[in-house]
Rosetta silent file (secondary structure, phi, psi, omega in degrees, C-alpha in Angstrom):
SEQUENCE: XXXXXXXXXXXXXXXXXXXXXXXXXXXXXXXXXXXXXXXXXXXXXXXXXXXXXXXXXXXXXXXXXXXXXXXXXXXXXXXXXXXXXXXXXXXXXXXXXXXXXXXXXXXXXXXXXXXXXXXXXXXXXXXXXXXXXXXXXXXXXXXXXXXXXXXXXXXXXXXXXXXXXXXXXXXXXXXXXXXXXXXXXXXXXXXXXXXXXXXXXXXXXXX
SCORE:     score description
SCORE:     0.000 S_00000001
   1 L     0.000  124.231 -176.493  -23.350   47.475   13.732 S_00000001
   2 L   -68.191  144.825  178.543  -22.861   44.030   12.150 S_00000001
   3 L   -92.040  147.582  178.696  -22.852   41.018   14.458 S_00000001
   4 L   -78.077  146.838  176.475  -20.075   38.467   14.437 S_00000001
   5 L  -125.276  161.230  178.821  -20.854   34.924   13.331 S_00000001
   6 L  -108.703   23.592 -178.437  -19.057   31.626   13.784 S_00000001
   7 L   -65.579  138.184  177.075  -19.937   30.257   10.385 S_00000001
   8 L   -83.512  132.631  176.571  -17.292   28.059    8.786 S_00000001
   9 L   -53.783  146.209 -175.590  -16.316   29.154    5.274 S_00000001
  10 H   -54.942  -44.283 -176.865  -17.847   26.896    2.639 S_00000001
  11 H   -62.422  -44.951 -179.830  -14.474   25.653    1.406 S_00000001
  12 H   -65.059  -41.327  179.069  -13.270   24.697    4.883 S_00000001
  13 H   -63.538  -36.730  178.898  -16.573   23.029    5.677 S_00000001
  14 H   -64.789  -42.040  179.205  -16.326   21.065    2.435 S_00000001
  15 H   -61.957  -43.723 -179.758  -12.853   19.818    3.336 S_00000001
  16 H   -63.604  -43.174 -179.306  -14.060   18.701    6.765 S_00000001
  17 H   -64.122  -43.945  178.380  -17.084   16.925    5.293 S_00000001
  18 H   -60.648  -42.166  179.867  -14.992   15.097    2.699 S_00000001
  19 H   -63.383  -40.959  178.790  -12.573   13.943    5.416 S_00000001
  20 H   -61.887  -44.486 -178.940  -15.452   12.650    7.538 S_00000001
  21 H   -66.108  -41.527 -179.294  -16.886   10.693    4.624 S_00000001
  22 H   -68.231  -39.217  178.108  -13.516    9.230    3.634 S_00000001
  23 H   -64.244  -43.334  179.318  -12.702    8.229    7.213 S_00000001
  24 H   -64.246  -43.341  179.666  -16.082    6.535    7.585 S_00000001
  25 H   -63.165  -41.843  179.232  -15.717    4.742    4.251 S_00000001
  26 H   -58.278  -47.849 -178.998  -12.226    3.544    5.160 S_00000001
  27 H   -63.612  -46.466 -176.965  -13.461    2.034    8.417 S_00000001
  28 H   -66.973  -44.269  178.415  -16.533    0.415    6.858 S_00000001
  29 H   -61.860  -42.291 -177.759  -14.682   -1.000    3.849 S_00000001
  30 H   -66.349  -37.856 -176.164  -11.927   -2.368    6.106 S_00000001
  31 H   -82.754  -37.123 -170.031  -14.357   -3.995    8.527 S_00000001
  32 H  -115.844  -10.996 -174.796  -17.048   -5.261    6.178 S_00000001
  33 L    89.028  156.633 -174.638  -15.561   -5.384    2.693 S_00000001
  34 L   -64.068  -43.604 -170.264  -16.436   -3.202   -0.262 S_00000001
  35 L   -73.480  -22.547 -178.374  -19.539   -5.042   -1.452 S_00000001
  36 L   -88.619   -4.789 -177.723  -21.360   -5.083    1.890 S_00000001
  37 L  -101.094  140.290  177.516  -21.093   -1.323    2.383 S_00000001
  38 L  -113.452  161.542  177.205  -23.566    1.176    0.955 S_00000001
  39 H   -61.587  -36.717  179.673  -23.287    4.881    0.307 S_00000001
  40 H   -63.739  -41.742  178.273  -26.068    5.464    2.845 S_00000001
  41 H   -61.911  -40.784  179.556  -24.094    3.611    5.530 S_00000001
  42 H   -61.458  -46.570 -178.674  -21.037    5.732    4.807 S_00000001
  43 H   -62.881  -44.356 -179.135  -23.011    8.945    5.123 S_00000001
  44 H   -65.036  -42.123  179.631  -24.702    7.861    8.350 S_00000001
  45 H   -63.833  -35.264  179.567  -21.439    6.713    9.916 S_00000001
  46 H   -79.483  -12.020 -176.803  -19.856   10.048    9.005 S_00000001
  47 L    71.722   34.491 -176.598  -22.824   11.965   10.402 S_00000001
  48 L  -121.018  139.902  176.714  -23.375   13.602    7.022 S_00000001
  49 L   -55.576  140.943 -178.147  -26.671   13.936    5.108 S_00000001
  50 H   -57.248  -38.961  179.466  -26.985   11.288    2.400 S_00000001
  51 H   -60.354  -35.430  179.005  -27.522   13.979   -0.196 S_00000001
  52 H   -66.627  -35.859  177.845  -24.197   15.535    0.693 S_00000001
  53 H   -56.813  -48.595 -177.624  -22.445   12.223    0.087 S_00000001
  54 H   -67.590  -27.517  176.432  -23.697   12.152   -3.494 S_00000001
  55 H   -68.166  -35.262 -176.680  -22.701   15.782   -3.966 S_00000001
  56 H   -87.183  -38.045 -171.855  -19.110   15.009   -2.993 S_00000001
  57 L  -125.567  -20.531  177.906  -18.557   11.540   -4.428 S_00000001
  58 L    83.469  -51.010  177.969  -21.490   10.417   -6.555 S_00000001
  59 L  -158.946  173.336 -175.066  -21.156    6.755   -5.534 S_00000001
  60 H   -73.131  -23.106  177.145  -19.147    4.457   -3.308 S_00000001
  61 H   -64.950  -40.464 -179.967  -16.792    3.444   -6.136 S_00000001
  62 H   -61.632  -44.800 -179.011  -15.598    7.041   -6.439 S_00000001
  63 H   -69.983  -34.033  176.780  -14.780    7.304   -2.748 S_00000001
  64 H   -61.202  -48.513 -177.105  -13.097    3.886   -2.820 S_00000001
  65 H   -64.507  -34.619  177.255  -10.765    4.871   -5.658 S_00000001
  66 H   -68.888  -37.825  177.256   -9.848    8.109   -3.907 S_00000001
  67 H   -64.902  -40.433  179.148   -9.064    6.177   -0.725 S_00000001
  68 H   -64.078  -42.615  179.198   -6.877    3.751   -2.675 S_00000001
  69 H   -63.156  -43.520  177.270   -5.005    6.625   -4.290 S_00000001
  70 H   -61.569  -42.800 -178.652   -4.468    8.270   -0.898 S_00000001
  71 H   -61.413  -48.481 -178.049   -3.332    4.949    0.565 S_00000001
  72 H   -63.257  -41.241  179.235   -0.789    4.281   -2.171 S_00000001
  73 H   -63.694  -44.106 -179.782    0.644    7.794   -1.973 S_00000001
  74 H   -66.462  -39.290  178.916    1.003    7.594    1.806 S_00000001
  75 H   -63.212  -42.371  179.761    2.572    4.130    1.600 S_00000001
  76 H   -65.405  -40.783 -179.712    5.146    5.309   -0.912 S_00000001
  77 H   -68.724  -41.299 -174.555    6.033    8.349    1.178 S_00000001
  78 H   -80.014  -34.725 -170.595    6.201    6.458    4.455 S_00000001
  79 H  -114.874  -55.695 -174.364    7.823    3.207    3.336 S_00000001
  80 H   -64.468  -48.962 -176.663    9.245    3.147   -0.187 S_00000001
  81 H   -67.414  -26.922  177.932   11.024    6.506   -0.087 S_00000001
  82 H   -71.799  -16.246 -177.024   12.474    5.717    3.332 S_00000001
  83 H   -94.195    2.067 -176.534   14.185    2.674    1.820 S_00000001
  84 L   -64.917  -24.892  177.146   16.139    4.598   -0.808 S_00000001
  85 H   -63.031  -26.508  179.211   19.225    4.632    1.446 S_00000001
  86 H   -60.514  -32.547 -178.867   19.428    0.879    0.943 S_00000001
  87 H   -65.071  -51.909 -176.952   20.369    1.498   -2.678 S_00000001
  88 H   -67.144  -28.541 -176.953   23.340    3.738   -1.924 S_00000001
  89 L   -87.413    3.979  178.504   24.512    1.512    0.935 S_00000001
  90 L   -95.283  108.014 -174.633   24.701   -1.593   -1.241 S_00000001
  91 L  -125.287  -13.317  178.022   28.345   -1.985   -2.268 S_00000001
  92 L  -156.405 -179.341 -175.698   29.002   -5.743   -2.100 S_00000001
  93 H   -63.120  -40.352 -179.159   27.232   -9.069   -1.629 S_00000001
  94 H   -61.764  -46.623  179.731   27.230   -8.852    2.162 S_00000001
  95 H   -69.281  -32.078  178.279   25.643   -5.399    2.222 S_00000001
  96 H   -64.187  -45.302  179.812   23.203   -6.433   -0.522 S_00000001
  97 H   -65.987  -39.443  177.281   21.935   -9.379    1.520 S_00000001
  98 H   -62.931  -40.093 -178.381   21.693   -7.232    4.636 S_00000001
  99 H   -76.634  -30.005  173.112   19.714   -4.605    2.740 S_00000001
 100 H   -61.686  -43.005  176.615   17.430   -7.184    1.122 S_00000001
 101 H   -63.601  -40.558  178.935   16.547   -8.291    4.643 S_00000001
 102 H   -62.800  -42.172  178.353   16.059   -4.654    5.649 S_00000001
 103 H   -62.949  -47.483 -178.261   13.726   -4.014    2.730 S_00000001
 104 H   -61.318  -42.868 -178.342   11.713   -7.140    3.443 S_00000001
 105 H   -68.991  -35.935  177.216   11.346   -6.339    7.144 S_00000001
 106 H   -65.405  -36.638  177.956   10.285   -2.762    6.450 S_00000001
 107 H   -67.721  -46.025 -178.900    7.588   -4.037    4.117 S_00000001
 108 H   -64.846  -37.291 -177.796    6.338   -6.633    6.582 S_00000001
 109 H   -89.077    0.052 -179.527    6.378   -4.136    9.453 S_00000001
 110 L   -62.272  128.783  177.623    4.837   -1.298    7.443 S_00000001
 111 L   -63.562  -20.982  178.909    1.687   -0.023    9.187 S_00000001
 112 L   -75.961  -43.243 -176.714    0.182    0.407    5.740 S_00000001
 113 L   -79.004  -11.640  173.651    0.647   -3.174    4.580 S_00000001
 114 L   -98.582   -0.474  179.714   -0.707   -4.534    7.866 S_00000001
 115 L   -73.230  134.275  177.400   -3.757   -2.254    7.637 S_00000001
 116 H   -56.033  -27.164  178.363   -7.053   -4.128    7.002 S_00000001
 117 H   -62.256  -37.070  179.482   -7.767   -1.615    4.222 S_00000001
 118 H   -63.908  -43.047  178.586   -4.802   -3.023    2.297 S_00000001
 119 H   -59.793  -44.853  179.475   -6.164   -6.562    2.547 S_00000001
 120 H   -63.223  -45.722 -179.198   -9.557   -5.383    1.256 S_00000001
 121 H   -63.979  -41.616  179.808   -7.973   -3.364   -1.548 S_00000001
 122 H   -61.615  -42.553 -179.876   -5.706   -6.241   -2.568 S_00000001
 123 H   -64.193  -34.740 -178.202   -8.665   -8.620   -2.839 S_00000001
 124 H   -67.014  -19.043  179.237  -10.590   -6.152   -5.018 S_00000001
 125 L   -61.047  -22.597 -176.742   -7.880   -6.324   -7.674 S_00000001
 126 L   -90.141  -10.071 -176.759   -9.345   -9.680   -8.712 S_00000001
 127 L  -127.583  -18.619 -176.534  -12.912   -8.445   -9.138 S_00000001
 128 L  -122.202  115.691 -177.410  -12.790   -4.712   -9.870 S_00000001
 129 H   -60.218  -38.876  179.825  -10.968   -3.436  -12.956 S_00000001
 130 H   -62.499  -39.507  178.628  -10.647    0.067  -11.507 S_00000001
 131 H   -67.810  -38.124  177.658   -8.917   -1.297   -8.403 S_00000001
 132 H   -62.872  -41.018  178.743   -6.584   -3.367  -10.561 S_00000001
 133 H   -65.162  -38.911  177.356   -5.638   -0.263  -12.534 S_00000001
 134 H   -63.743  -41.524  179.718   -4.925    1.651   -9.319 S_00000001
 135 H   -65.813  -41.230  179.740   -2.726   -1.193   -8.104 S_00000001
 136 H   -63.634  -37.459  178.209   -0.890   -1.339  -11.422 S_00000001
 137 H   -64.304  -44.817  179.727   -0.254    2.397  -11.239 S_00000001
 138 H   -67.394  -34.253 -176.832    1.184    2.103   -7.726 S_00000001
 139 H   -63.473  -26.375  178.857    3.251   -0.931   -8.715 S_00000001
 140 H   -58.082  -47.911  179.275    5.234    1.202  -11.160 S_00000001
 141 H   -62.690  -42.365 -176.887    6.807    3.137   -8.278 S_00000001
 142 H   -68.248  -40.344  178.680    7.468   -0.034   -6.283 S_00000001
 143 H   -70.852  -34.661  176.926    9.066   -1.868   -9.206 S_00000001
 144 H   -60.704  -41.462  177.660   11.181    1.159  -10.074 S_00000001
 145 H   -60.956  -47.853 -178.963   12.636    1.080   -6.573 S_00000001
 146 H   -64.179  -37.570  178.216   13.456   -2.629   -6.840 S_00000001
 147 H   -65.884  -38.325  177.316   14.984   -2.159  -10.287 S_00000001
 148 H   -65.962  -39.046  177.993   17.201    0.635   -8.966 S_00000001
 149 H   -64.308  -45.147  179.660   18.268   -1.581   -6.072 S_00000001
 150 H   -67.563  -33.737  177.126   19.094   -4.454   -8.422 S_00000001
 151 H   -64.054  -34.409  176.131   20.946   -2.086  -10.761 S_00000001
 152 H   -66.394  -42.020  176.390   23.139   -1.160   -7.795 S_00000001
 153 H   -62.714  -36.609 -177.424   23.864   -4.847   -7.180 S_00000001
 154 L   -63.199  -15.793  179.149   24.594   -5.220  -10.881 S_00000001
 155 L   -70.208  -25.685 -179.803   27.587   -2.898  -10.444 S_00000001
 156 L  -124.421  -10.147  176.826   29.480   -5.642   -8.604 S_00000001
 157 L  -148.398  124.945 -175.544   27.493   -8.794   -9.470 S_00000001
 158 L   -62.769  125.320  176.277   25.719   -9.470  -12.758 S_00000001
 159 L  -112.449  106.388 -178.581   21.935   -9.597  -12.337 S_00000001
 160 L   -70.788  137.359  175.167   20.317  -11.064  -15.462 S_00000001
 161 L    52.123   70.186 -177.853   17.030   -9.482  -16.594 S_00000001
 162 H   -56.645  -45.189  179.385   16.654   -6.863  -13.881 S_00000001
 163 H   -59.226  -40.698  179.370   12.981   -6.038  -14.663 S_00000001
 164 H   -67.884  -42.797  178.785   11.984   -9.709  -14.373 S_00000001
 165 H   -61.743  -39.519  177.559   13.993  -10.181  -11.181 S_00000001
 166 H   -61.206  -40.201  179.912   12.340   -7.076   -9.699 S_00000001
 167 H   -67.989  -38.020  177.945    8.915   -8.539  -10.430 S_00000001
 168 H   -65.081  -44.188  177.432    9.814  -11.850   -8.819 S_00000001
 169 H   -61.947  -41.767 -178.943   11.049  -10.067   -5.701 S_00000001
 170 H   -62.994  -48.694 -176.229    7.907   -7.914   -5.638 S_00000001
 171 H   -63.241  -46.291 -178.755    5.494  -10.825   -5.998 S_00000001
 172 H   -67.293  -38.759  178.722    7.139  -12.996   -3.361 S_00000001
 173 H   -66.477  -41.128  179.588    7.476  -10.108   -0.905 S_00000001
 174 H   -62.254  -44.833 -179.723    3.854   -9.081   -1.411 S_00000001
 175 H   -69.752  -35.062  176.682    2.599  -12.606   -0.794 S_00000001
 176 H   -61.519  -43.693  177.897    4.878  -13.043    2.209 S_00000001
 177 H   -61.293  -43.178 -179.274    3.392   -9.902    3.734 S_00000001
 178 H   -62.799  -44.536 -179.856   -0.159  -11.121    3.097 S_00000001
 179 H   -63.021  -43.884 -175.170    0.491  -14.496    4.720 S_00000001
 180 H   -74.758  -43.019 -172.067    2.166  -13.009    7.784 S_00000001
 181 H   -92.691  -20.042 -170.298   -0.055   -9.965    8.370 S_00000001
 182 H  -130.497  -23.516 -173.765   -3.475  -11.031    7.122 S_00000001
 183 H   -94.485  -16.925  173.876   -4.023  -14.762    6.655 S_00000001
 184 L    54.959   36.556  179.263   -3.181  -15.905   10.194 S_00000001
 185 L  -123.677    6.651  179.990   -2.032  -19.344    9.060 S_00000001
 186 L   -99.593  113.098 -177.666    1.702  -18.990    9.573 S_00000001
 187 L   -73.197  -38.265 -176.893    2.774  -20.594   12.836 S_00000001
 188 L  -129.353   83.379 -178.064    6.406  -19.467   12.647 S_00000001
 189 H   -61.530  -30.691 -179.840    6.740  -16.306   10.501 S_00000001
 190 H   -60.527  -39.289  179.277   10.422  -15.970   11.440 S_00000001
 191 H   -68.504  -37.618  178.467   11.190  -19.257    9.693 S_00000001
 192 H   -64.141  -42.873  178.206    9.242  -18.188    6.628 S_00000001
 193 H   -63.024  -43.556  179.618   11.202  -14.928    6.456 S_00000001
 194 H   -59.102  -44.821 -179.128   14.485  -16.811    6.883 S_00000001
 195 H   -69.312  -34.670  178.177   13.657  -19.172    4.012 S_00000001
 196 H   -64.813  -42.922  178.918   12.522  -16.281    1.814 S_00000001
 197 H   -63.730  -37.796  177.444   15.824  -14.491    2.342 S_00000001
 198 H   -65.322  -39.005  177.657   17.701  -17.672    1.477 S_00000001
 199 H   -63.273  -43.865  178.293   15.638  -17.966   -1.700 S_00000001
 200 H   -60.791  -42.935 -178.990   16.457  -14.362   -2.671 S_00000001
 201 H   -61.175  -45.268 -178.204   20.158  -14.993   -2.048 S_00000001
 202 H   -68.486  -36.953 -178.188   20.193  -18.080   -4.235 S_00000001
 203 H   -68.883  -41.804 -175.596   18.157  -16.465   -6.978 S_00000001
 204 H   -83.672  -42.813 -173.020   20.300  -13.325   -7.227 S_00000001
 205 H  -107.195   -7.441 -179.489   23.739  -14.625   -6.341 S_00000001
 206 L    77.370 -174.750  179.272   23.438  -18.343   -7.096 S_00000001
 207 L    96.247    0.000    0.000   24.890  -21.067   -4.956 S_00000001
């Protein structure tokens, strides 16, 4: 009579191991930066044999890029897609300004954009071509949202060069988030947000 075993199927065990390695890498990269972390440290932190790490990812760059891809997908699902109602609810200048503020506050308050992993990933765009390409890929979705929002405004107020305006909004919002959530040099973030909103109003609607 065969005896029962509690062995985990190989596929399930592989999924668990990959999750452990990715979680460990996320923590280490966020705390120490990409360049100070080694593949061996990731494996040890995850409680996984070093050889298994190389079987799953090959090197730390591979696991980094997968983490960035996961991060961007989760951010879009959690934050960008939740803001799509702002587009439909924009029917005049007053609602547009209210929704611009809503978009900005959702970005600043996003748990993803205040995550230390985001700060690390953002910095890597300046030194790692692969990270820059991942960011550029994610930016397509983010700019598309802003262009759709501006196109809605354009129905009642002419917005010249929507793609350029979307990029200006994206860049200023991204930097505002970095200053408030990661650089710790803003004494009064509320005033900075207020001035940013005034700048957006003047840029889009004039006056």
